[in-house]
Steps between C-alpha positions, in 0.01 A plus 500: 500500500557701187826638645621147576418383145675796334813461715505123511845477341658712775317310773594167343867599499466598866348161582782319324751710694321420829510126422868518405580696814303247710690209350841659553416608856381150595817341359720752685307470827505115493878499431572748780266320740670166432849634554406690818307208646796272433729751670274523810488121528877453498657394827794735453443845648720644221216435253200497728546840662565707182198334335284584797613861503430539129151355541419734787630809311307423185181410685498808725553758227173604324467351151455838333812635666697190392407549135576875514835440665608247242386720208663821621797371706627217271620745224710687758709188559541420135203265455265643237152348527204592287155525668412140409823356645476716814144382564597138456797543735299681768202267493726194469700604806191569713316190382811287544546612859136422590514177301815385682309514829223295355732237353707474814186460717365229269824300511527534877138379532611153383561289806855426610421130484501528122855630502611230742345238274689643197822488700433143596449410133832656408358791297712803456358834615416612147339165417295510818391858422402421143339157545346519848490848659389721211211281382355510854573870541312596180158480664571755778703718264254514213203703637698786657745510207222535245351771717833677472492450120161674493644795691792520253257502204315794659829675585609507137287812470774681694701490179267769363650748751845478339394476139426139419224498242305220658124479516441777759742735328338435164161584642645827643642586155164440338326720756753781451485477121123488489470794744729713285337410169134493607505734794391264779459136588376314805780266596257262676451274195868443433601452861212260545624301200848490647362374830305229321816381320696483825212320664485239220874434524497469880184292500655258246801464733265428793324229300839355404603504867179317606553244223863432597400468868232247406752298293752497786236396751383216272854371462558506876189297581588129521324287248304204621658288237844580638429341840699182540304176520636265763370198327730567204813571699769236475716446801865457429655188653750563774856410424 
């Protein structure tokens, strides 16, 4: 614990970097997932087929390889990315591809009768999606998508391999520095502290997921006060 206290500034900077990396990755993954899911749901094959191919390519390449390819290959084509940006791009692409499958499955889980009802009411496709389809699709989408978010939080540690000074990399720096200056250090304490931090973050996300599921379930249950009372219904006179 003494090592953690002495190097708390370095570790705190690593934690801030991990949280910033997590935030950027989640934004990028959600944006990519939304675009790819929309592409796969289009009726036109000109949009649906390329979106499906991109999803399969990004899902089938290992996450570590994706990050490494972006970091080392992007500069060769004139796109200079620092380690932070390369990590965000790699994790965002991988998370977006997997998230697109989840979003598409959730939307397709809504019964076709809902779409027919929207068409009968004269709602445009975007209106039907925003007002009717998406609110019903949130419940099947939420649990697996938040599971994906937890995986992305854990995967931010990959950034340490290309030089991002996030929490894991900061712990490695402390271990190397202490070993050189003091001649030896058991890394168990620092790695255990890193594991605890990741556990706390992921556990908080799990609690938030359970809370959001409970809220959605409560809103979907019909209220007894909402049931119509026949005694109060007024019949309209026929013309």
